[in-house]
VOGU-3710 file (C-alpha; in Angstrom, 3 decimals, decimal comma):
1> mtyrniaats> -46,503/-0,820/31,505  -46,250/2,342/28,489  -45,199/5,608/28,338  -46,951/8,429/25,974  -44,544/8,934/22,929  -44,955/12,820/23,509  -42,757/13,073/19,914  -44,653/10,925/17,908  -47,443/12,849/15,340  -51,015/11,802/17,021
11> apkgvlkall> -53,689/10,833/14,429  -57,157/9,464/15,371  -56,979/6,207/16,051  -60,434/5,164/14,575  -59,339/6,403/11,228  -55,945/4,591/10,949  -57,472/0,952/11,890  -60,193/2,050/9,117  -57,720/2,635/6,760  -55,796/-0,663/7,797
21> lstsatlvtl> -59,163/-2,944/7,851  -59,836/-1,093/4,348  -56,364/-1,905/2,719  -56,208/-5,115/3,728  -59,675/-5,882/2,696  -58,890/-4,336/-0,781  -55,881/-6,897/-0,803  -57,279/-9,761/-0,122  -60,161/-9,093/-2,676  -57,349/-9,056/-5,278
31> atpavaqeae> -57,481/-12,772/-4,536  -60,622/-13,589/-5,373  -60,280/-14,477/-9,040  -57,031/-16,682/-8,389  -58,921/-19,493/-9,779  -58,512/-17,915/-13,707  -55,517/-16,215/-12,539  -53,331/-19,062/-10,961  -50,172/-18,553/-9,206  -47,175/-20,186/-9,939
41> elpplvvega> -45,057/-21,986/-7,703  -42,995/-20,822/-4,669  -39,603/-19,629/-6,244  -36,690/-21,663/-5,242  -33,721/-20,848/-2,820  -30,010/-21,454/-2,546  -28,011/-20,513/1,030  -24,544/-19,348/0,687  -23,999/-19,304/4,828  -25,307/-22,843/6,121
51> tvekpktkvs> -21,935/-24,845/5,173  -18,615/-24,806/5,127  -18,322/-25,760/1,352  -19,709/-23,132/-1,045  -20,676/-24,406/-4,781  -21,713/-22,751/-7,588  -25,153/-23,824/-8,088  -27,599/-23,251/-11,058  -30,943/-22,163/-9,827  -33,725/-23,689/-11,352
61> kttgspssya> -37,493/-24,458/-10,448  -36,909/-27,335/-9,157  -33,841/-27,031/-7,292  -33,878/-25,491/-3,419  -36,591/-25,206/-1,547  -39,139/-22,057/-1,177  -40,378/-22,451/2,574  -37,451/-20,179/3,963  -38,781/-17,216/2,099  -40,503/-16,107/5,457
71> vpgpadsada> -41,342/-12,347/4,124  -43,436/-12,576/0,942  -42,795/-10,158/-1,943  -42,282/-10,168/-5,622  -39,195/-12,509/-6,933  -36,043/-11,562/-6,868  -33,583/-11,232/-9,972  -32,265/-15,348/-9,334  -36,128/-16,383/-9,021  -36,802/-14,231/-12,716
81> aahtsnggdg> -33,840/-15,801/-13,903  -34,952/-19,200/-13,285  -38,272/-19,069/-15,194  -36,945/-17,345/-18,602  -36,557/-19,012/-21,573  -32,919/-18,964/-21,858  -31,739/-22,276/-20,919  -34,208/-22,496/-18,080  -31,809/-23,042/-15,454  -31,550/-19,474/-14,317
91> qtvtgvpanq> -28,688/-18,143/-12,108  -25,113/-19,328/-10,846  -25,412/-17,987/-7,315  -22,804/-19,462/-4,769  -24,703/-21,584/-2,167  -26,251/-24,885/-1,251  -30,150/-25,464/-1,984  -32,063/-24,779/1,026  -33,650/-28,455/0,858  -30,145/-30,209/1,367
101> igsavtvvtg> -29,777/-28,648/4,747  -31,030/-30,039/7,963  -30,291/-25,770/9,857  -33,756/-23,759/10,099  -33,316/-20,868/7,634  -34,828/-17,678/6,498  -34,025/-15,272/3,730  -34,969/-11,985/2,902  -34,692/-11,397/-0,720  -33,227/-7,928/-2,301
111> aqlkaqqirh> -36,720/-7,266/-4,232  -38,639/-7,993/-0,535  -36,674/-5,580/0,732  -37,268/-3,300/-2,090  -40,999/-4,140/-1,802  -41,077/-3,046/1,730  -38,869/-0,169/1,456  -36,505/-1,307/4,462  -33,826/1,644/4,838  -32,155/-0,233/8,016
121> aadalrslpg> -31,015/-3,872/7,444  -32,444/-4,473/11,477  -35,751/-3,654/10,142  -35,833/-6,471/7,599  -35,457/-9,148/10,707  -38,039/-7,601/12,869  -40,199/-11,046/14,145  -38,881/-13,350/11,828  -38,988/-16,751/13,032  -37,050/-17,345/16,094
131> vsvsqsgsag> -35,453/-13,755/15,560  -35,715/-10,635/18,186  -34,532/-6,633/17,775  -33,762/-4,202/20,190  -33,356/-0,588/20,017  -32,124/2,054/21,849  -33,920/5,189/21,201  -33,553/6,448/17,621  -32,521/4,378/14,611  -28,882/5,497/15,008
141> gitqirirga> -28,674/4,149/18,738  -27,452/0,937/19,224  -29,142/-2,334/17,521  -29,405/-5,518/18,903  -30,223/-8,726/17,155  -31,200/-11,995/19,281  -31,842/-15,367/17,650  -33,527/-17,948/19,782  -33,311/-16,143/22,688  -29,511/-16,163/22,781
151> egnhtlvlid> -27,685/-12,831/23,619  -26,436/-9,885/20,871  -23,291/-11,708/21,163  -23,970/-14,889/20,106  -25,187/-13,905/16,728  -22,528/-13,628/13,929  -22,933/-11,595/11,246  -21,289/-11,944/8,230  -21,185/-9,149/5,174  -19,799/-10,722/2,346
161> gidasaatgn> -18,187/-13,768/4,127  -16,628/-10,830/6,524  -17,090/-11,055/10,226  -18,494/-7,226/10,587  -18,368/-7,579/14,344  -16,427/-5,448/16,531  -14,071/-7,309/18,553  -14,718/-4,271/21,180  -17,799/-6,352/22,138  -17,837/-9,172/19,769
171> efdwsnlmad> -21,030/-7,631/18,453  -22,159/-6,304/15,197  -24,173/-2,837/16,223  -27,031/-2,935/13,731  -27,444/0,802/13,447  -24,333/0,687/11,428  -25,824/-0,721/7,913  -28,233/0,439/5,847  -30,385/-1,608/3,490  -29,374/0,030/0,321
181> dierievirg> -27,009/-2,186/-1,259  -28,067/-5,632/0,092  -29,239/-8,683/-2,329  -30,237/-11,323/0,409  -30,500/-11,313/3,894  -30,088/-15,175/5,087  -30,613/-16,089/9,091  -29,561/-19,725/9,738  -30,639/-20,450/12,942  -29,051/-22,995/15,868
191> gqsgiygska> -25,641/-23,635/17,148  -23,403/-22,810/14,088  -19,515/-22,721/15,845  -18,701/-25,882/14,150  -18,335/-23,994/11,051  -17,805/-19,970/11,822  -16,296/-20,595/15,372  -17,134/-18,208/18,228  -20,472/-15,391/18,626  -22,251/-19,077/16,582
201> iggvvnvitk> -24,247/-19,707/19,398  -27,662/-18,356/18,502  -27,545/-18,312/14,956  -25,594/-16,353/11,764  -27,344/-13,650/9,537  -25,135/-13,670/6,343  -25,717/-10,112/4,365  -24,859/-10,529/0,932  -24,584/-6,960/-0,815  -25,567/-6,391/-5,172
211> ggkgpitlaa> -23,008/-7,289/-7,012  -21,539/-5,628/-10,660  -22,249/-7,749/-13,484  -25,006/-6,944/-15,681  -25,775/-4,124/-18,084  -24,094/-0,832/-17,468  -26,335/1,091/-15,128  -26,401/4,455/-13,139  -29,042/4,315/-10,272  -29,987/6,890/-8,044
221> ktefgsygtr> -32,682/7,444/-5,357  -34,043/10,114/-2,700  -36,427/10,078/-0,026  -37,929/12,429/2,545  -40,048/12,035/5,713  -41,086/12,643/9,068  -39,085/13,724/11,988  -37,093/15,545/9,303  -35,723/12,434/7,834  -33,288/13,042/4,897
231> dvsarasggt> -31,917/10,153/2,129  -29,646/10,149/-0,706  -28,071/7,121/-2,405  -26,569/6,571/-5,885  -25,097/3,270/-7,507  -23,031/2,468/-10,496  -22,798/-0,843/-11,572  -21,778/-2,876/-14,727  -19,717/-6,150/-15,828  -19,723/-9,146/-17,758
241> dqfwlaisag> -17,990/-12,868/-16,357  -14,695/-11,156/-17,595  -15,030/-8,254/-15,212  -17,470/-6,645/-13,075  -17,473/-3,907/-10,572  -20,241/-1,992/-8,228  -20,290/1,501/-6,459  -22,363/2,860/-4,031  -22,676/5,312/-1,680  -25,718/6,786/0,739
251> yreqdgfnwd> -26,256/9,028/3,348  -29,475/9,213/5,757  -30,213/11,502/8,413  -32,689/12,334/11,166  -32,909/15,520/12,988  -36,314/15,200/14,480  -36,156/12,753/17,196  -35,534/12,794/21,028  -34,428/9,787/22,734  -35,756/11,336/26,141
261> iwgteddpwn> -39,804/10,643/26,412  -40,163/13,592/28,448  -37,189/15,607/27,059  -37,230/19,182/25,283  -34,347/18,769/23,070  -34,004/16,532/19,705  -30,820/14,171/19,173  -30,302/13,936/15,452  -28,205/11,412/13,358  -26,541/10,497/10,565
271> nssinvkgga> -24,783/7,391/8,569  -23,151/7,448/5,494  -21,209/4,401/3,496  -19,463/3,505/0,460  -19,233/0,727/-0,998  -17,069/-1,314/-3,872  -17,030/-4,417/-5,119  -16,038/-6,141/-8,009  -14,237/-8,847/-9,741  -12,334/-10,442/-13,143
281> tlmqgmtldf> -11,654/-13,982/-14,226  -8,212/-14,127/-14,190  -8,242/-17,689/-16,130  -10,557/-20,234/-17,204  -11,985/-21,468/-13,674  -10,243/-18,758/-11,727  -11,664/-15,675/-10,554  -10,734/-13,089/-8,109  -13,233/-11,128/-5,785  -13,073/-8,037/-3,594
291> fvrnshklvn> -15,441/-5,980/-1,399  -14,453/-2,701/0,907  -17,349/-1,164/2,701  -16,615/2,347/4,957  -19,455/3,492/6,960  -19,703/6,467/9,624  -22,225/7,257/11,881  -22,777/10,120/14,027  -25,391/10,180/16,962  -26,695/12,518/19,643
301> sdpdlymprp> -28,131/10,412/22,698  -29,348/10,969/25,966  -28,009/8,528/28,832  -29,437/6,810/31,563  -30,408/8,613/34,787  -30,461/5,854/37,259  -32,802/7,432/39,506  -36,629/8,256/39,039  -38,107/11,426/37,750  -42,498/12,722/38,698
311> qtpynsvgda> -43,152/10,922/35,773  -41,910/7,803/36,445  -40,544/5,267/39,171  -38,773/3,443/37,034  -35,531/4,286/34,999  -35,375/6,158/31,757  -32,975/8,663/30,049  -32,967/12,638/30,033  -32,173/15,379/27,264  -28,160/15,407/27,478
321> pdysktdlfi> -25,654/16,897/25,131  -23,666/13,666/24,557  -22,832/11,979/21,704  -21,033/9,706/19,677  -19,198/8,393/16,256  -18,314/5,367/14,774  -16,473/4,455/12,221  -16,085/0,899/10,252  -13,952/-0,475/7,802  -14,475/-3,996/6,180
331> ggvnlrwdml> -12,586/-5,100/3,550  -11,970/-8,479/1,683  -9,954/-10,043/-1,213  -11,189/-13,867/-2,728  -9,304/-16,008/-4,715  -11,141/-19,059/-6,207  -10,131/-21,869/-8,519  -12,417/-24,451/-9,794  -10,249/-27,281/-11,088  -11,451/-30,827/-12,929
341> ggalthvvka> -14,480/-29,623/-13,774  -15,800/-28,005/-10,860  -14,993/-31,277/-8,569  -12,411/-29,372/-6,877  -12,477/-25,716/-5,823  -9,551/-24,059/-3,699  -10,420/-20,839/-2,316  -8,011/-18,019/-0,583  -9,160/-15,485/1,613  -7,937/-12,362/3,234
351> nrtdtdswyf> -10,320/-10,121/5,155  -9,996/-6,654/7,645  -12,862/-5,649/9,843  -11,911/-2,202/11,536  -14,355/-0,410/14,062  -13,049/2,675/15,716  -16,167/4,301/18,245  -15,796/7,754/19,933  -18,039/8,907/22,799  -18,722/12,283/24,737
361> asgpwggvst> -20,669/11,781/28,237  -21,606/14,972/30,068  -22,285/15,117/33,821  -19,354/15,221/36,687  -18,669/11,618/35,552  -18,295/12,640/32,163  -15,845/12,761/29,497  -14,387/11,134/26,262  -13,530/7,405/25,917  -12,574/5,400/22,762
371> ndsiaetysy> -12,684/1,995/21,967  -10,721/0,980/18,718  -10,765/-2,713/17,551  -9,224/-4,546/14,497  -9,701/-8,040/13,656  -7,528/-9,511/10,298  -8,218/-12,862/8,982  -6,445/-15,404/6,205  -8,080/-18,465/4,896  -7,818/-21,500/2,614
381> latyrfstpe> -10,732/-24,012/2,210  -10,362/-26,780/-0,390  -13,190/-29,177/-1,449  -13,441/-31,920/-3,518  -16,854/-33,444/-5,057  -17,407/-36,639/-6,464  -20,472/-38,930/-6,941  -20,650/-42,914/-6,121  -23,935/-43,816/-8,266  -23,439/-47,657/-7,224
391> llqskhsisg> -24,223/-46,620/-3,789  -27,765/-45,095/-3,377  -27,014/-42,990/-6,472  -24,878/-40,958/-3,733  -23,017/-37,807/-4,051  -20,490/-36,772/-1,935  -18,757/-33,008/-1,010  -15,382/-33,030/1,661  -14,107/-30,115/2,728  -11,065/-28,670/4,791
401> fiekkdeeft> -10,548/-25,276/5,950  -7,999/-23,365/8,147  -8,195/-19,925/9,154  -5,752/-17,682/11,257  -7,569/-14,733/12,929  -5,606/-12,217/14,827  -8,060/-9,398/17,313  -6,319/-6,464/18,666  -8,303/-3,727/21,324  -7,142/-0,282/22,318
411> pgysytdalt> -9,048/1,950/24,772  -8,567/5,481/25,055  -8,986/8,615/26,751  -9,942/9,600/30,197  -9,665/6,886/32,972  -8,101/4,343/30,564  -4,523/2,756/30,202  -4,631/3,206/26,556  -2,661/-0,367/26,429  -3,841/-2,831/23,359
421> rerghvatvg> -4,304/-6,190/24,095  -3,860/-8,851/21,185  -5,168/-12,619/21,203  -5,689/-14,881/18,173  -6,256/-18,065/17,016  -5,670/-21,060/14,270  -8,603/-23,072/13,426  -9,158/-26,256/11,607  -12,272/-27,353/9,616  -13,763/-30,245/8,317
431> eyrtgfydrl> -16,615/-30,974/6,422  -18,551/-33,895/4,954  -21,886/-33,803/3,430  -23,714/-36,405/1,039  -26,909/-37,164/-0,222  -28,767/-40,203/-1,399  -31,498/-40,675/-4,400  -31,524/-36,664/-4,126  -33,576/-37,269/-1,182  -31,907/-37,348/2,128
441> fvggtirrdn> -29,050/-35,093/2,469  -27,083/-35,460/5,315  -24,138/-33,015/6,903  -21,337/-33,009/9,635  -18,794/-30,381/10,691  -16,533/-30,235/13,322  -13,901/-27,249/14,351  -10,533/-27,427/16,304  -9,539/-23,901/17,611  -6,117/-23,495/18,701
451> ndtfadfttw> -6,181/-20,463/21,017  -3,288/-18,398/22,399  -5,178/-16,839/25,247  -7,914/-19,190/26,224  -8,110/-22,832/26,476  -8,575/-24,693/22,643  -11,787/-26,066/21,922  -13,293/-28,486/19,567  -17,613/-27,801/18,493  -19,179/-29,737/15,803
461> nvnaslnlpe> -22,412/-29,508/14,241  -24,668/-32,655/12,208  -27,520/-31,725/10,025  -30,165/-33,659/7,997  -32,924/-33,132/5,688  -35,285/-35,740/4,068  -37,273/-34,862/0,936  -40,556/-36,607/-0,267  -42,360/-34,308/-2,550  -44,738/-36,703/-3,350
471> iglrphtstg> -46,521/-36,479/0,173  -45,390/-32,720/0,646  -43,371/-33,529/3,404  -39,753/-32,519/4,537  -38,475/-33,564/8,144  -35,479/-31,441/9,187  -33,191/-31,811/12,044  -29,560/-30,274/13,235  -27,280/-30,450/16,552  -24,234/-29,119/17,706
481> tsvalpgmfe> -22,163/-27,118/20,057  -20,756/-23,651/20,076  -18,554/-21,336/22,085  -18,724/-17,247/22,020  -15,265/-15,679/23,288  -15,653/-12,754/25,991  -15,641/-9,200/24,299  -12,718/-7,756/24,487  -13,820/-4,876/26,116  -15,612/-6,860/28,958
491> qfgtvlgnfi> -11,982/-8,087/29,551  -9,893/-4,768/29,718  -12,376/-2,077/29,124  -13,225/1,096/31,326  -15,927/3,241/31,620  -15,015/6,269/33,141  -13,959/4,854/36,225  -17,233/3,317/36,503  -16,767/-0,047/34,975  -13,554/-2,190/35,115
501> gnpnlvpees> -12,875/-5,462/32,510  -12,343/-8,768/33,995  -9,119/-10,398/32,363  -9,899/-13,833/33,774  -13,426/-14,501/31,713  -13,687/-17,689/30,004  -15,492/-18,612/26,921  -19,479/-19,401/27,078  -20,263/-22,908/25,601  -23,531/-24,277/24,409
511> yswdagvefs> -25,465/-27,144/23,057  -28,458/-26,886/21,201  -30,572/-28,829/19,051  -33,808/-28,500/16,403  -36,309/-30,730/14,614  -38,787/-29,648/12,020  -41,235/-30,567/8,996  -41,857/-28,582/6,450  -44,770/-28,822/4,487  -45,840/-28,244/1,076
521> flkgraildv> -49,578/-27,578/-0,370  -51,083/-26,482/-3,393  -48,880/-28,003/-6,327  -46,112/-26,296/-4,304  -48,399/-22,361/-3,883  -47,887/-23,101/-0,282  -44,790/-23,775/2,266  -45,452/-24,217/5,909  -42,722/-25,122/8,693  -42,819/-26,194/12,205
531> tyfeadlkne> -39,733/-26,531/14,411  -38,770/-26,964/17,750  -35,582/-25,868/19,118  -33,763/-26,336/22,769  -30,076/-24,700/23,746  -28,106/-24,842/27,587  -25,626/-22,445/27,697  -23,035/-22,569/30,743  -20,465/-19,680/31,505  -22,968/-16,795/30,674
541> itssgnsmyn> -21,186/-13,736/31,427  -23,139/-11,139/33,315  -22,537/-8,054/34,704  -21,764/-7,870/38,578  -21,649/-4,048/39,684  -19,210/-2,209/37,705  -17,531/-5,613/36,232  -18,322/-8,600/34,627  -18,184/-12,452/35,474  -18,980/-15,770/34,043
551> qlgvserkgv> -22,542/-17,315/35,743  -22,392/-20,444/37,889  -24,882/-22,933/36,241  -27,378/-23,242/33,069  -29,291/-20,878/30,971  -31,837/-22,470/29,040  -33,473/-21,732/26,012  -36,435/-23,402/24,040  -39,161/-22,701/21,697  -40,849/-23,187/18,876
561> eisgrlavmq> -41,061/-21,374/15,318  -43,506/-21,310/12,685  -43,431/-19,692/9,128  -45,616/-20,388/6,022  -45,964/-18,658/2,775  -49,074/-18,928/-0,088  -48,773/-17,826/-3,358  -52,789/-16,528/-3,766  -52,775/-15,531/-7,395  -50,297/-14,085/-9,699
571> gltvgasyty> -48,977/-11,470/-7,723  -49,819/-11,819/-4,719  -48,257/-13,338/-2,080  -48,709/-13,962/1,893  -46,673/-14,731/4,741  -46,686/-15,157/8,484  -44,212/-16,059/11,008  -44,564/-16,948/14,993  -42,115/-17,800/17,395  -42,745/-18,838/21,206
581> ldasnpdgsi> -39,735/-18,162/23,265  -38,653/-19,587/26,916  -35,312/-18,452/27,609  -34,144/-18,293/31,843  -30,640/-17,321/33,769  -29,464/-19,974/35,844  -31,618/-19,141/38,569  -34,790/-19,353/36,959  -35,581/-15,358/35,889  -36,325/-14,258/32,734
591> eirrpehagr> -34,066/-13,003/30,504  -34,819/-9,579/29,430  -35,165/-7,964/26,052  -36,291/-11,721/24,340  -40,371/-11,535/24,018  -42,101/-14,955/24,802  -44,127/-14,345/22,106  -43,683/-12,640/18,648  -44,692/-12,875/14,930  -45,471/-11,050/11,519
601> gdvnysfdgg> -47,834/-10,915/8,540  -47,581/-9,772/5,449  -49,278/-9,393/2,129  -47,300/-8,495/-1,427  -49,432/-7,278/-4,350  -47,532/-6,416/-7,591  -49,517/-5,420/-10,068  -49,579/-3,766/-13,518  -46,917/-5,933/-14,800  -44,595/-5,725/-11,980
611> rgnlnlaaiy> -44,640/-2,010/-12,155  -46,835/-1,584/-9,170  -46,531/-2,731/-5,828  -48,087/-2,697/-2,582  -46,691/-3,995/0,766  -48,585/-4,382/4,304  -46,704/-5,964/6,800  -47,755/-6,330/10,989  -45,342/-7,173/13,281  -46,247/-8,129/16,953
621> ngqtedtdfv> -43,653/-8,072/19,676  -45,168/-9,861/22,633  -44,650/-8,412/26,414  -41,065/-8,389/27,199  -38,969/-7,767/30,562  -36,463/-5,437/31,016  -34,171/-4,275/33,829  -34,925/-1,224/36,243  -31,658/0,259/37,018  -33,733/2,451/40,122
631> sfqnvvlddy> -34,484/-0,836/41,842  -32,975/-3,254/39,866  -35,562/-5,394/39,676  -37,214/-6,434/36,417  -40,331/-4,549/34,754  -42,567/-5,889/32,072  -42,832/-3,461/29,207  -46,320/-3,744/27,191  -46,629/-5,628/24,010  -46,917/-3,834/20,287
641> wlvniagsye> -47,902/-3,779/17,319  -46,627/-2,090/14,215  -47,936/-1,814/11,284  -46,554/-0,684/8,132  -47,691/-0,196/4,590  -45,494/0,498/1,704  -46,221/1,568/-2,079  -44,181/2,046/-5,435  -45,315/2,486/-9,116  -42,634/2,492/-11,978
651> vtpqfeifgr> -44,032/5,421/-14,331  -41,344/4,668/-16,440  -38,850/2,069/-17,167  -36,205/5,240/-15,715  -38,259/6,798/-13,320  -40,035/5,426/-9,580  -41,907/6,746/-7,278  -42,784/5,134/-4,183  -43,953/6,221/-0,282  -44,333/4,511/3,018
661> vdnlldeqyq> -46,167/4,951/6,300  -44,342/3,220/9,655  -46,114/2,635/12,600  -49,786/3,274/10,792  -51,738/2,722/13,932  -49,332/5,426/15,863  -48,402/2,900/18,343  -46,734/3,859/21,734  -44,320/1,222/22,894  -40,749/0,381/24,349
671> eilgyntlgl> -38,424/-1,875/23,253  -35,966/-0,916/26,263  -36,991/0,813/29,111  -37,158/4,468/29,154  -36,359/4,876/25,903  -38,907/6,728/22,983  -39,988/4,959/20,122  -41,304/6,469/17,023  -45,009/7,376/16,162  -46,777/7,497/13,030
681> aayggvrikl> -44,304/8,458/10,214  -44,868/8,991/6,522  -42,298/8,951/3,623  -41,929/9,262/-0,070  -38,983/9,668/-2,484  -38,388/8,773/-6,264  -35,852/6,308/-7,906  -33,983/7,048/-10,787  -32,053/4,175/-13,057  -30,424/5,003/-16,289
691> edpstahwak> -29,114/1,719/-18,828  -26,367/1,689/-21,055  -28,341/0,503/-24,389  -25,094/-0,850/-25,966  -24,473/-3,043/-22,570  -28,021/-4,495/-22,304  -27,129/-7,610/-23,634  -24,524/-8,107/-20,698  -27,993/-8,842/-18,958  -27,531/-12,936/-19,086
701> yr> -24,402/-12,600/-17,340  -26,330/-11,640/-13,988
//
């Protein structure tokens, strides 16, 4: 079913399709002289969030695996460093080469975010392998990420190593995260509770923000566009290995879009954030890092009507003066001490996440409600690395980890008891990783969580990767168990007297496995990965009228993920991905808001020595079921394509212009039943970058 997006700017579809075809043909034509201008091997990749161990790794042309770059784009700073003549070893980053990991991983780099001109972090994840996105109304509305058919609160979201999820719902609302300050996003698919504990059932999204090392630099960007969109951001950074600091701030707003498809009043929103990230070397081998992020979101919204309208028999939202505010604070400090020439590493961390939300609802059941949550985490990690060359030229790492986490939740205002609830746990983790002949890599993790409000539980993960470069194959597999604690709102929250939490809920539990093969072609210029996965979930939490309960039986999820990338010629890359998903409830019914088929294709062309860039993305979301709250039956939402094109040109090293068009075909679609979506939209702006020449030699520290 499709509703007409009245708020969207209309345009002749024939003209837009002709433009799309013309642009695609132009980009493909650029590949014609590929023989004369042969592309280089796809760049390597290091992954931070897929292991307990966090070694410092030199990125080199033969280190890592390029397979997981699902979105084509120019090389990022690490890739560029890997190909310099300054030693040839590249940048030192924290993580493990991707070809040593059995888990399925996709990475979107900062350079790719810039090439696509991504402004909202969730948009970078649309239709990546195994990933689906659901957004309520505008970009300021609640935005969920689901991985491999699991729920939104089954995805653990880390920002610079800190769990960003609110204890309220044990879930991160992606509308709170803009993309300007992001260096890269890692999506690690499959159960990861053996490393991270609660929430990592579908997988982990690890967001790493930009660091501060390099020349003293001042950068600013401003953007204007459709639907009254305005954006401004600024950043200052600089430092060496001895001391580094980055400070950034951004503000984005939109005031010309209505959540109600047939409504007459717009629902504006705005988001502001400030980030500080830095560190210092205290002594040889010892570094102290810190990260602080504070964001504020204000969004006007339209509530569900729970009744038919003249235009539709289904549920929809209706114009109303409702609005909400969210304040999110994330902060942490890490002390790292490398000893014995890097063979032994100690890491001590202290983190805090504070989420405060405030909501005003109109109507007869209206009122004000608040939900505040705090999570504090303290941890210690020790890793020892050693080699036994006499035994199959093997290398080993053994990690031990202990973590104490305390959470609290306080509902407030109308229809609540305003009492603060607390819960906590102490977790211990052990990990062993080994590699033989730099070909076969095996890792195993076991975690024990001792909880003060739930039964204790043990989770585990085992993964393996086999590199066979002579025939261009890399089989990989992973398996493990995972859990997700109930959100504290599900246990103790209320909604205007119509919803009451259930304190007797128990954790959801899952067993999952996947197996895949990565193929390498054309001397490393082409990569294709095919992965099959299955997962079983029991004790799934669902709603029952005005409360929540654990379902009996097992929810089953299975599917196939395919992704590939080709370096056609110097500066020109193409990529594609496809996901088939079969996700069902214990009674056999289809899980809502999870498309059976999803995919995307991307073309990126960098020209004029890298000064200019063109990016074309086509994102497909297949038919999706959602619940109609009038009949309480499922309704099938139509499939849709989102086609976006972005371009930029560096006029001088200090001045760049850019522009993009989203939803080029003016597609009319719904992600959630009854909620309006943006139509054709155009944006443009400028970026300024100033660098202190007296610190230019600091570039070697990046």
